[in-house]
N, C-alpha and C positions, 0 to 999 in steps of 0.2 A: 460440430465443434462443441465440446463440453468444457466449460470454464469454471473453475473454483475460485470464488472471491472470499478472502478471509479478513474479517473485521475484528477490531479490538473489543474486549469486554470491560476495559478499565474506564472508570468514570470520574476520577478525582485528579485534580491538577496538583500533585505533590501534597504538601500540607497547607496550601493556600486557602482551602475551603471552597475554591471555585470548581465548577463542573467541567469535565472534558469528555472525550470520546473520539469517535471518528468524525471527519469533516465531511459534511453532506455532499458538497460538490465533488469531492474526490471519490465518493461512492457513486453518485447519480450519473456523472458524465461517463465514466467507464461502463457502468451498467447498461446504459442505452447505446453506447458504441457497440458493445458485445451483442445486445439484444437485437438491435437493428441489423446486425450482420448475420442474424439467424442462429446465434449461439444459444446453447442450453446452459443456463447459469445456476450454479448451486452456491448458497451462502453459508458460511460457517464462522464460528467464533469460539474462543476458549470455553465460555460458559454455556453456549447455545442460547436460544431464545432471542429476545430483542437486544441488540447491542446499543450502547449509549451514543446518542448524537451530541456532538459539541454544540451547546446552545448558541454560541457565537456564530456558528455556520448557518444558523437560521435567521440571523439578523438581516435586515433589508439590504444592506450593502454587500452581503455575501451571497445573495440569491442570484441564480442564473436561470437560463432557459431550461436547463436539465433539472435543476432542483425544483422548479415550479412544475415541470412535467411529472417528477416523482411524487410531489405532494398531491397531485390530482390522479395518481395511479394506484387504485385500491389493491390491485393484484400485487404490485411491487411492494407496497407497504405491508401487506400480509406476509409476503415472502421474507421481508426483512425482520418481521416480528418473530419469525420461527426459524432462525438460523440453526444449523446442525452443530452439535458439539464437535469441536476440532478433533478430539481424541478418537472419534468414531469414523473419521473420514479416511478413505483409502485412495492413494494417488492413482491407482490403476483405473479409476472411474473417470479420469479427467485428462484433457489434452493440454491445458495451460492453467497457470496459477497466478492470481493477481491480488495484491494487497493495497487497499485504499489507506490513506494516511489520516492525519489528525494527531493530536499530541498523545492520545491514549496508547498507541502502539509502543511508545518509548518505554512505558512501564511494563506492559504485560506480554508483548510479542517478541521483545528483544531476545530473551533467553528461554522462550517457551519450547519445550522439547518436541512437541508435535509440529510446530512451525519449522524448526530445524530439520526434522525428519522429512517433512514434505518438500522443502526447498532442495535438500540434498537428493532426495528421491526423484523429483521431477527432472533435475538437471542430469542425473545419472541415466534416466530414461530418455534423454534428449527431448524434453518437453520444456517450453519456455516459461520463465518466471518474470513477473513484472511487479513493480512497487512504485508508489508516487509519494512525494513530499516527505513526511516523517517515516513512512512505511519502509524505506530501505534499511531502517534499523533492524529489520528481520534478517538481514544478511550478515550481521555482525558475528553471530555465533556459529554460522554455517562453515563447514570445512570441505576441502577437496578430498578425494579418496586418499591422497598422500598425507593428509593431516594439516595442510596449510590453510590459512584463512581463505575462504571462498573468494573474497573480493581482492586479494593480493594481486597486484599487477593488472587489474581489470578496470575498464572505464565505467564509472558510476557517477550518479548525481543524487541529490537529496536536498532537503531544506538547509539553506546556507546559514552559517554563523551570523552574517549580517541581517538575514531575514529574521532569525530568532531574536536578535537584539532589537530589530524594528518593532516586533510585536511585544517586546518587554518581558520575554520569558527566558532569556539566556541564563538567569540566575535561579530559575525554578525547575527546569527540565533535568532529568537524571544524567543526561549527557548531551553535548552538542553533536548533532549527527555528522556534520562535516568533519569535525575533529576525530570522531570515533572511526569513521570510514578511512580517513588518512592514516590513523594509528595502526590499522590492520593492513596497510600497504596498498589501499585502493588508489587508482588514478582518478581522483575526484575532479569533476568538471562542473561548470555552472554558467548561467547566462551572465552577460556583462551588467545587466540591471537586475536589482531585486524584484521578485514577483513577476518576472517576465517568463513566458512559456519556454521550457527547455527540457529536452529528453535525450537520452543517449542509449545506444544499444551496444552491448559487447557479447557477441555470439547469441546465446539463448537468454541472456540477462538484459532486461529492459527497465530503466529507471527514469523517473521524472522528478523535477526539482521542487515544485510547489503546486498549490491548487490550480493555477492557470495552466499547468501542464497535464491535468488529469485526462482530458479527452485525447490529446496527442500521444500520450504515453500508451493509452489503451489501443489506439490505432496502430502504433508501432508494434505492440504485442501481437495484434491480429496479423500484421505483415509477416512476422516471424512464424506464426502459426500456419498461415496459408502456404508459406514456403515448404513446410514440413508435410503438407498433405498433397 
């Protein structure tokens, strides 16, 4: 199994002066789900090199078993520091595509042409695509072969409006993900409680709601992948 993980290169939270990037748990948990299953993992980002880590995801209350494992894993840290440039990545090299979240993707991955090319290409080739938390923003620009929004009529989840309000960023982000997905006709679903694990599958598309859903979303993607092999 060869899995491509695509991370944000965006490091600023709008014009607030605060740093952002990808959320460490949302990278580390799926990374080790895939690695422990024997997958070969390739990391990419729009700019290549070291993608920015949201500093808040390194705060004590945000740390998990997987983030601590990553911080002690020199090989994984070296791999993260040298992500490939997204424009140079070809989908034919991979069996599945996964996007970790964090607020960064809202700015740089939503309308990135290479992201859209990969998502549409993977699904056309019947290869699964997964995204967690804010990363389902990558689906907004994607289209079906008929030109319809990719998410129209499909079950998806992602960071909820109430969760964005709870972290105090509803007025900062360029769009509220829940609203944006619904506006494109998605059948948006979520957990009954904020920040509880929740993931959903619609065919080859797998999405998770929040950081707590990172590992379970990755495991669901693996299920889809193993069905296809």
